[in-house]
C-alpha positions as CSV (number, residue, x, y, z in Angstrom):
1,M,0.0,0.0,0.0
2,W,1.3,3.5,-0.9
3,F,0.7,6.9,0.7
4,V,1.4,10.5,-0.4
5,S,4.0,12.5,1.4
6,G,5.5,16.0,1.3
7,C,4.4,19.5,2.4
8,K,1.4,19.2,0.1
9,Q,-0.1,16.4,-2.0
10,S,2.4,15.2,-4.6
11,S,2.3,12.9,-7.6
12,F,4.9,10.7,-6.1
13,A,4.1,8.2,-3.4
14,L,6.0,6.4,-0.6
15,P,5.3,3.0,1.2
16,W,3.6,3.2,4.5
17,R,6.8,2.6,6.5
18,T,8.4,5.5,4.8
19,L,5.4,7.6,5.6
20,L,5.6,6.8,9.3
21,A,9.2,7.9,9.5
22,Y,8.5,10.9,7.5
23,L,5.6,12.0,9.7
24,V,7.8,11.5,12.8
25,A,10.4,13.8,11.2
26,L,7.7,16.4,10.5
27,N,6.3,16.2,14.0
28,L,9.8,17.0,15.4
29,L,9.7,20.3,13.6
30,C,7.9,23.4,14.7
31,P,5.4,24.3,12.0
32,G,5.5,27.9,13.0
33,S,9.2,28.2,13.1
34,A,10.6,30.8,10.8
35,K,14.0,29.0,10.5
36,L,14.2,27.1,7.2
37,R,15.1,23.4,7.4
38,V,15.6,20.6,5.0
39,V,14.0,17.4,6.1
40,A,15.0,14.0,4.8
41,L,14.2,10.4,5.6
42,N,15.9,8.8,8.6
43,F,16.4,5.4,6.9
44,P,18.0,4.4,3.6
45,V,16.2,4.4,0.3
46,T,16.6,1.0,-1.3
47,A,16.6,0.1,-5.0
48,T,17.7,-2.7,-7.3
49,V,20.2,-2.3,-10.1
50,G,18.5,-0.9,-13.2
51,Q,15.5,0.6,-11.4
52,D,14.6,4.2,-11.1
53,V,14.6,5.8,-7.7
54,V,13.5,9.1,-6.1
55,L,15.5,10.7,-3.3
56,H,13.1,12.7,-1.0
57,C,13.8,15.9,0.8
58,H,11.5,18.9,1.5
59,L,11.6,22.3,3.1
60,S,10.2,23.0,6.5
61,P,8.3,25.2,6.8
62,C,6.9,24.7,3.4
63,K,8.2,27.2,0.9
64,D,8.3,27.7,-2.8
65,A,11.7,26.4,-3.9
66,R,11.5,27.4,-7.6
67,S,13.8,30.4,-7.1
68,L,16.3,28.8,-4.8
69,D,19.7,27.3,-5.3
70,I,19.2,23.5,-4.9
71,R,22.1,21.0,-5.1
72,W,22.2,17.2,-4.7
73,I,25.8,16.3,-3.9
74,Q,27.4,12.9,-3.7
75,H,28.9,12.7,-0.2
76,R,31.7,10.3,-1.2
77,S,33.2,12.4,-3.9
78,S,31.7,15.8,-3.1
79,G,30.6,15.9,-6.8
80,L,27.5,17.6,-8.1
81,V,24.8,15.0,-8.9
82,H,22.3,17.7,-9.8
83,H,22.4,21.5,-9.6
84,Y,19.2,23.6,-10.0
85,Q,19.1,27.4,-9.8
86,N,16.3,29.8,-10.7
87,G,14.5,27.3,-13.0
88,E,17.6,26.0,-14.8
89,D,19.7,22.8,-14.5
90,L,23.4,23.5,-14.4
91,E,26.6,21.4,-14.8
92,Q,26.8,18.1,-13.0
93,M,29.1,15.0,-12.7
94,E,29.7,13.2,-16.0
95,E,28.4,9.8,-14.7
96,Y,25.0,11.4,-13.8
97,K,24.4,13.4,-17.0
98,G,21.1,12.4,-18.6
99,R,20.1,10.3,-15.6
100,T,18.9,12.8,-13.0
101,E,15.9,15.1,-12.8
102,L,14.8,17.6,-10.1
103,L,11.0,17.1,-10.1
104,R,9.6,20.5,-10.9
105,D,6.0,19.8,-10.0
106,G,6.7,19.7,-6.3
107,L,9.1,22.7,-6.1
108,S,6.3,25.1,-5.4
109,D,5.3,23.0,-2.4
110,G,8.9,22.8,-1.1
111,N,9.5,19.2,-2.3
112,L,13.1,18.7,-3.5
113,Y,12.7,15.3,-5.1
114,L,15.6,14.0,-7.2
115,H,14.7,11.3,-9.7
116,I,17.6,9.0,-10.8
117,T,17.1,6.6,-13.6
118,A,18.8,3.2,-14.1
119,V,20.7,3.1,-10.8
120,S,23.8,1.0,-10.6
121,S,25.9,-0.4,-7.7
122,S,28.2,2.6,-7.9
123,D,25.3,4.9,-7.1
124,S,25.1,3.5,-3.6
125,G,26.0,5.9,-0.8
126,S,25.0,9.1,0.9
127,Y,23.6,12.2,-0.9
128,M,23.4,15.7,0.5
129,C,20.4,17.9,-0.4
130,T,21.5,21.5,0.1
131,V,19.4,24.7,-0.3
132,Q,20.8,28.2,-0.3
133,D,18.7,31.4,-0.1
134,D,19.0,34.8,1.3
135,G,18.5,33.4,4.8
136,G,21.5,31.1,4.6
137,Y,22.4,27.5,3.8
138,V,20.7,24.3,5.0
139,E,21.2,20.7,4.1
140,A,20.1,17.1,4.8
141,M,21.5,13.7,4.1
142,V,19.8,10.8,2.2
143,N,21.2,7.3,2.0
144,L,20.7,5.2,-1.1
145,Q,21.3,1.4,-1.1
146,V,21.4,-0.3,-4.4
147,S,21.4,-4.1,-4.5
148,D,22.4,-6.3,-7.4
149,P,20.5,-9.7,-7.3
150,F,22.5,-10.9,-10.3
151,S,25.9,-10.1,-8.8
152,H,26.6,-13.8,-8.7
153,I,26.2,-14.1,-12.4
154,V,29.5,-14.3,-14.2
155,H,29.7,-11.3,-16.6
156,P,31.1,-12.0,-20.1
157,W,33.9,-9.5,-19.6
158,K,35.0,-11.4,-16.5
159,V,35.0,-14.6,-18.5
160,A,36.9,-12.9,-21.3
161,L,39.4,-11.5,-18.7
162,A,39.9,-14.9,-17.2
163,V,40.5,-16.4,-20.6
164,V,42.9,-13.7,-21.5
165,L,44.8,-14.1,-18.2
166,T,44.9,-17.8,-18.7
167,L,46.2,-17.4,-22.2
168,L,48.8,-14.9,-21.1
169,F,49.9,-17.3,-18.3
170,A,50.1,-20.2,-20.7
171,S,52.0,-18.1,-23.2
172,F,54.4,-17.1,-20.4
173,V,54.9,-20.7,-19.4
174,I,55.5,-21.7,-23.1
175,I,57.9,-18.8,-23.6
176,V,59.9,-19.8,-20.5
177,F,60.0,-23.4,-21.6
178,L,61.1,-22.5,-25.1
179,H,63.7,-20.1,-23.7
180,R,65.1,-22.8,-21.4
181,K,65.1,-25.3,-24.3
182,Q,66.9,-22.9,-26.5
183,A,69.4,-22.1,-23.8
184,A,70.0,-25.9,-23.3
185,Q,70.4,-26.3,-27.1
186,T,72.8,-23.3,-27.3
187,K,74.9,-24.8,-24.4
188,N,75.0,-28.2,-26.2
189,L,76.0,-26.5,-29.4
190,K,78.8,-24.6,-27.6
191,I,80.1,-27.9,-26.2
192,K,80.0,-29.5,-29.6
193,D,81.8,-26.5,-31.1
194,A,84.4,-26.7,-28.4
195,V,84.8,-30.5,-29.1
196,L,85.0,-29.8,-32.9
197,E,87.7,-27.1,-32.3
198,E,89.7,-29.5,-30.2
199,L,89.2,-32.4,-32.6
200,P,92.0,-31.4,-35.1
201,V,94.4,-31.1,-32.2
202,I,93.3,-34.5,-30.9
203,L,93.7,-36.0,-34.4
204,V,97.2,-34.5,-34.8
205,K,98.2,-36.0,-31.5
206,K,96.7,-39.4,-32.5
207,I,98.5,-39.2,-35.9
208,E,101.8,-38.4,-34.1
209,E,101.3,-41.3,-31.7
210,F,100.5,-43.6,-34.6
211,E,103.6,-42.4,-36.5
212,K,105.7,-43.0,-33.4
213,E,104.3,-46.4,-32.9
214,N,104.8,-47.1,-36.6
215,S,108.4,-46.0,-36.4
216,Q,108.8,-48.3,-33.4
217,L,107.3,-51.2,-35.3
218,K,109.6,-50.5,-38.2
219,K,112.6,-50.7,-35.9
220,Q,111.3,-53.9,-34.4
221,V,110.8,-55.3,-37.9
222,A,114.3,-54.3,-38.9
223,E,115.7,-55.9,-35.8
224,L,113.7,-59.0,-36.6
225,E,114.9,-59.1,-40.2
226,K,118.4,-58.7,-38.9
227,Q,117.9,-61.5,-36.4
228,V,116.5,-63.6,-39.2
229,A,119.5,-62.9,-41.5
230,E,121.8,-63.9,-38.6
231,L,119.8,-67.1,-38.1
232,V,120.0,-67.8,-41.9
233,E,123.8,-67.3,-41.7
234,Q,124.0,-69.5,-38.7
235,I,121.9,-72.2,-40.4
236,E,124.1,-71.9,-43.5
237,E,127.2,-72.3,-41.4
238,F,125.6,-75.2,-39.5
239,E,124.8,-76.8,-42.8
240,K,128.3,-76.2,-44.1
241,E,129.8,-77.8,-40.9
242,N,127.3,-80.6,-41.2
243,S,128.4,-81.2,-44.8
244,Q,132.0,-81.2,-43.7
245,L,131.2,-83.6,-40.9
246,K,129.4,-85.8,-43.4
247,E,132.4,-85.8,-45.6
248,H,134.7,-86.5,-42.7
249,Y,132.4,-89.3,-41.6
250,M,132.4,-90.7,-45.1
251,K,136.1,-90.6,-45.2
252,M,136.3,-92.3,-41.8
253,V,133.8,-94.9,-43.0
254,L,136.0,-95.5,-46.1
255,S,139.1,-95.6,-43.9
256,A,137.4,-98.1,-41.6
257,A,136.4,-100.2,-44.6
258,D,140.0,-100.2,-45.9
259,L,141.3,-101.2,-42.5
260,K,138.8,-104.0,-42.3
261,K,139.9,-105.1,-45.7
262,Q,143.6,-105.0,-44.8
263,V,142.8,-106.8,-41.5
264,A,141.0,-109.5,-43.5
265,E,143.8,-109.8,-45.9
266,L,146.2,-110.2,-43.1
267,E,144.2,-112.8,-41.5
268,L,143.9,-114.6,-44.7
269,G,147.6,-114.4,-45.3
270,E,148.5,-115.9,-41.9
271,S,146.4,-118.9,-42.6
272,S,148.0,-119.6,-46.0
273,P,150.7,-122.4,-46.2
274,N,152.7,-120.4,-48.5
275,Q,153.0,-117.8,-46.0
276,R,154.3,-120.2,-43.4
277,N,156.9,-121.6,-45.8
278,M,158.1,-118.1,-46.5
279,G,159.1,-117.8,-43.0
280,F,156.4,-115.5,-41.7
281,P,156.0,-116.0,-38.1
282,T,152.6,-117.4,-37.0
283,G,150.8,-115.9,-34.3
């Protein structure tokens, strides 16, 4: 159920709880007081993201506010949310341009209602309603609480940001991996280059060692050939001596045969009668 509030009847309504607090605030004021006041609600105005909201303030005692300097100021930044003066809307904060309206219908009754369209979470906070006239400067504070029932929903830009951050992290990991791999390959290439540079020196040393061993082998072969030649000479001498021994042996054999023949002849002669008659002594 909704009720009308303000100094006089207005086209904008408030819920009954708002009305009660509003009436309490009005009763605390002295209707006959000549001192001008700005009266505001004692509890926050609530709204949901995307909705329109009206911030309520009014003058007490009731006074025509059309010729006054009226300002709605964001308490957090001290920036002008809306500035009205002598029937004209003046400069305001960039984020509120085209979104605010001071409701002119209630100004003559002292109602300083500010209409804000399509509120967002950043609109939450305290707002000061200030009025300046010849009598001085007065103000009141209104609190606005904006809730976002869909705050748990993941926004596309958050998903995109997460994807971009993931891709950046993955790219960083890949770059680090490739850098380390390239560094390892470079190190291996340097080692291979160093080995290749030392290879000719190693080959020269190996060749020198081979030539040295070859020279030693040649010397050993020459010594062996010399020893073989000496052995051949010794064998030839041995064969020569052996031949001489054979000749000497043959001569001895022939001599032995001659001796045997002579011995046989002698024995034969002793046994002959003629030999006895000839006066040979017999054995």
